[in-house]
N, C-alpha and C positions, 0 to 999 in steps of 0.2 A: 526681770524676764527669765522664763524657765530656760535652763540650759539643757543641751542634748547630752545623752548618756550613750556610751558605747559598751556593749557586752561582747567580749571576746570569748568565742566557744571553740574548743579544739574540734569537736564533732557535733553533729546534729543530735539534739536532745539535752546536751549539756546546758544550753542557754535556759531551758526550763527547769531542769533539776536545780540549777544554781541561782536562777534569776527570775522565776515566776512572779514572786511578789513585787519586785522592782518594775517589771514589765507591766504588770496589771495596774500599777499605780498611775502611770504616765506613758501609755504606749506610743502616742504620737511623737514623743521625744526620744524614743529608744531606736538605736541602730544595733543590729546583731551582725557580727563579723565571724564567719566560720573560717578557721585557718585551714582545715583539711576538709576533704569531701567525705570523710568517713567510709572510705571505699576499701577497707581491709578485706571485705568479702567480695569485692568486685564492683564494677561500674554500674551494674543493674541495681544492686543494693544501694549504692551511692545515690542513684536517681531516686529511689524510694525514700530514703532517709531525707533527702532534700525536700521532696514533696511533703513529707510528714511535718518537718519543721515549719515549712511555709504555711501549712494548714493550721498548726498550733499557733504560730505567731499572728496570722490573720484573724483567728479566733480571738486573740487577746487584743487586736486593734492595732497592731504594728503596721505601718504603711509598707506595701510590697517593695518600694524602692529603697527602704531602709534595711533590707536583708541582703547581705553581701557574702560571697564566698571567695576566698583567696584561691581555692582550687588545688591545694597541695595534697600530698598522699597520707594515707593511714596505713601503716605497716605493722601494727600490733601494740600491745599494752606494755609489756616489760621494757624497762629502759634500754637494754642492749639491743632491741629490735625496733623500738619506737622511732618513727620518722623524724619528728621535731627534736627530740632529745639527741639523736645521732647527728642531725645537722648542726644543732647549737655547739655540741662538744667536738665536732669534726674539724678537719683542716680547712682553712679558707679555700673557697672555690670547690669544695667537695660536691660532687654531683651524685645524688641518691636516686636510683630508679626504683619503682615499685612494680608490682605484677600488672598495674594498669598502664604504666607509661613512665616518662621522665620529665614531663612538663605539665604546667598547670592546665586545668580544663574545667568547664562547667558541668555539673552532673546532669543538668536538664537539657534536653535537646533544643537547640536553636538559641540558647542564651550564652552569654559571655561572662567569664570569670573576671575578677577585678583587674588583673594585670592586662589581660587582652583589651578590655574596655578602655583602660586608661592609656596604655602605651601602644596598642595596636599589635601586639605580639604575645604569644604565651611566654611564661617565665620558666626557665630551667629550674629543676628541684635543688636549689642551693640555699645556703643560709643567707647569703647576701640578698637574694630575691625576696625571701620571706620578710627580711628586715626592711627592705625598701618598700614592700606593700604595706606592712603595718605602719611604717612612718607616713606614707602618703595618705592612708585612711585617716590618721590622727590629724594630719595637717589640713585635710579637707573639712572634716567634721568639727575639729577643735572642741572636744567635749568638755563639759564641766565635771564629769565623773566617768570612771572606767570601772568596770566589773570584769574580773578575769580569774582563771583558775590559780590554784595555789602551788607554789614551788614545792611544797611537801606531799603533794598528791603522788600516789604510787604509780599512776599511769604516766609513762614518759612524756607523751604529748602534752598532758595537763601540767606537768612539772616545768616543761620547756617553754610553753606558751607565754607565761609571764616574764620570762627572761628576754624574749623577743620584744614584748611590750615595753618593758623598762628600758631596754637598749634604745628603742626607738624614741621614747619620751626624752632620753638624755641627749638626743640629737635635735630636740626642739626646746630649747631652754625657756622660751616664753610661753610654753604651755605647761600649766601646773594643775591638772585636774585632781580631784579626790580620787584615790585608788582603793578599791576594795577587792578582797579575794574570797572566792567560794570554793568549797571542798567537795569533791565528788567521790574519789576512790581512796580508801584508807587502808592501811596494812591489815586492820582487823574489820572486814566488811560486815561482821555481825554487830559490831559496836558502832560503826558509822556506815550507813544510817541505822540507828538503833531500831529494831523491829517493833518494840513495845513503847508506848508513851507518845504523847502529842508535842513533845519538845526534844530537841537534839541533846545528846550527851556528848562530852568532849571526845573528839577523835584521837585515837592513839598517836597519830602522826603529828598533831599540832602541840606546840609548847603551851605551858600554862600561861605565859604572857600573851600569846595570840588568843587563847580562849577567853582570858579575862578582859581583853581589849575588843572583843567581838561587837559588832553592831547588829541589832536584830530588826528585821523588817516584818511586820505582821502579815499573815496570810488571811485576808478578809473572807475568802469563800473556799474552804477546803474542797468542797464538791466540784467547783469550777476548776481547781487545780487538778483534781482527778480526771475530769472530762478532757482537760488539756493533754494530760499524760496518756490517755487512752488513744490519742491520735497517733501514737508512735507504735503502730501495729508491728513493725519489723522487729522491735525491740521487746516485745511483750513476753518473750520467753523468760525475761528477767523481771516479770511483773511484781513479784513480792519485793524485790530490791527497789525497783522504780517508785512503787507506792510508799515505800518507807520514807521517802523525802518529803511526803506531804505531812507537814506538822502545823502548829499554830503560828510559826514564824520561820523565816529563813535567816540564816546567820552569815555574816561576812567578817573576815579577819584582817588584821594588819599583817605586815611582813615580820617574819621571825627575826628577832634581834640577837639571839644568842648564838 
């Protein structure tokens, strides 16, 4: 029996940049979980980004009820200001407010984020709440595989997201999915994603062990990949960067061991 797959995405579009090929192979078994609302530029932009991701995932065949948002904040890319990074490394019980608020919400009007739908209340912006939500998602879906961002990503949310996922997995000892990491933001963004060529070059941030241990998933239809990326109109100011992720394959990495 085919097992379900969970793709954890810090922000809307990460799921496609990192997981397009996996989603396209078996969309009916894919669950996409957004940790934040991507609301760094405000709630209106968050609503647009949600709509764009839903359009992209629907285009790929992912069932609408397989698209979940935890509804936390996006406060910027550098680690000292990043929401998930500061929560993970902050004191227990630390409450972090953003320009949008201090509790979870769904970016689309009339819809409920995961915590509200499951427990009947919004969650405060705390590490404990994020961890509880990630654990609950995993316990409900019990995936056979997880795809998540990489601890070595320079975006603080991307680096912290896998720490929450791993901590949640440690609390569910009878769940042992295969775990794969995808890389989005590198220290050298001209090198990753490389602008020339149809295959990725090793990112500066990844170790030789990670690169040599990579898993490659072929992209069967690069034109469809591009059509999917073009649905992210709000992010198109970075079109050259986004389109550079369209290669003959996508690559996934093990955890750094050194």
